[in-house]
C-alpha atoms as a printed R data frame, in Angstrom:
   type eleno elety resid chain resno      x       y       z
1  ATOM     1    CA   MET     A     1 -9.938  17.589 -12.548
2  ATOM     2    CA   LEU     A     2 -7.440  14.906 -13.428
3  ATOM     3    CA   ALA     A     3 -7.221  14.336 -17.175
4  ATOM     4    CA   LEU     A     4 -6.033  10.778 -17.767
5  ATOM     5    CA   ARG     A     5 -5.664   9.050 -21.082
6  ATOM     6    CA   PRO     A     6 -7.510   5.722 -21.536
7  ATOM     7    CA   GLU     A     7 -4.245   3.742 -21.308
8  ATOM     8    CA   GLU     A     8 -3.454   5.448 -17.992
9  ATOM     9    CA   LEU     A     9 -6.845   4.481 -16.640
10 ATOM    10    CA   GLU     A    10 -6.304   0.895 -17.764
11 ATOM    11    CA   ARG     A    11 -2.908   0.804 -16.078
12 ATOM    12    CA   ARG     A    12 -4.362   2.177 -12.845
13 ATOM    13    CA   GLU     A    13 -7.027  -0.497 -12.961
14 ATOM    14    CA   VAL     A    14 -4.394  -3.243 -13.264
15 ATOM    15    CA   VAL     A    15 -2.278  -1.776 -10.472
16 ATOM    16    CA   SER     A    16 -5.237  -1.318  -8.140
17 ATOM    17    CA   ARG     A    17 -6.297  -4.944  -8.628
18 ATOM    18    CA   THR     A    18 -2.825  -6.445  -8.204
19 ATOM    19    CA   MET     A    19 -1.301  -4.228  -5.519
20 ATOM    20    CA   ARG     A    20 -0.902  -5.876  -2.156
21 ATOM    21    CA   LEU     A    21 -0.069  -4.309   1.185
22 ATOM    22    CA   VAL     A    22  1.732  -6.645   3.563
23 ATOM    23    CA   PHE     A    23  1.403  -6.046   7.297
24 ATOM    24    CA   HIS     A    24  3.415  -7.502  10.115
25 ATOM    25    CA   GLY     A    25  1.917  -7.187  13.518
26 ATOM    26    CA   ASP     A    26 -1.344  -5.325  13.603
27 ATOM    27    CA   VAL     A    27 -0.440  -1.943  12.195
28 ATOM    28    CA   ILE     A    28  2.995  -1.978  10.556
29 ATOM    29    CA   ILE     A    29  3.110  -1.931   6.760
30 ATOM    30    CA   SER     A    30  6.075  -3.973   5.557
31 ATOM    31    CA   GLN     A    31  8.267  -2.860   2.670
32 ATOM    32    CA   PHE     A    32  7.906  -6.343   1.197
33 ATOM    33    CA   GLU     A    33  6.690  -9.782   2.195
34 ATOM    34    CA   HIS     A    34  8.838 -11.356   4.951
35 ATOM    35    CA   TYR     A    35 10.400  -7.977   5.808
36 ATOM    36    CA   ASP     A    36  9.778  -8.840   9.436
37 ATOM    37    CA   ARG     A    37 12.057 -11.888   9.065
38 ATOM    38    CA   LEU     A    38 15.168  -9.926   8.151
39 ATOM    39    CA   ALA     A    39 18.135 -10.175  10.506
40 ATOM    40    CA   PRO     A    40 18.702  -7.078  12.644
41 ATOM    41    CA   PHE     A    41 20.955  -4.516  10.994
42 ATOM    42    CA   ASP     A    42 24.571  -4.531  12.246
43 ATOM    43    CA   TRP     A    43 24.815  -0.853  13.188
44 ATOM    44    CA   GLU     A    44 28.112  -1.251  15.043
45 ATOM    45    CA   GLY     A    45 29.752  -3.119  12.151
46 ATOM    46    CA   TYR     A    46 28.509  -0.496   9.702
47 ATOM    47    CA   ARG     A    47 29.774   2.302  11.948
48 ATOM    48    CA   LYS     A    48 33.220   0.657  12.179
49 ATOM    49    CA   LYS     A    49 33.408   0.235   8.413
50 ATOM    50    CA   TYR     A    50 32.086   3.665   7.352
51 ATOM    51    CA   GLY     A    51 32.536   5.955  10.352
52 ATOM    52    CA   ASP     A    52 29.861   8.636  10.435
53 ATOM    53    CA   ILE     A    53 26.518   7.008   9.674
54 ATOM    54    CA   GLN     A    54 24.277   9.995  10.337
55 ATOM    55    CA   ARG     A    55 23.285   9.982   6.678
56 ATOM    56    CA   LEU     A    56 23.273   6.488   5.171
57 ATOM    57    CA   ASP     A    57 22.380   7.883   1.738
58 ATOM    58    CA   ARG     A    58 25.793   9.551   1.387
59 ATOM    59    CA   ASP     A    59 29.162   8.051   0.459
């Protein structure tokens, strides 16, 4: 059983009523509204600037 305090329940209520999932196409969930309008990522430019891009989360 999940033991939530009243303020946690209230917060969940607010979030559940205001959360919005944005789709582009029929089945793709966007990270944010207009995500599908972003310019394509410049992989070659990034590769030239940083070299190995196998892990983009590393310096």
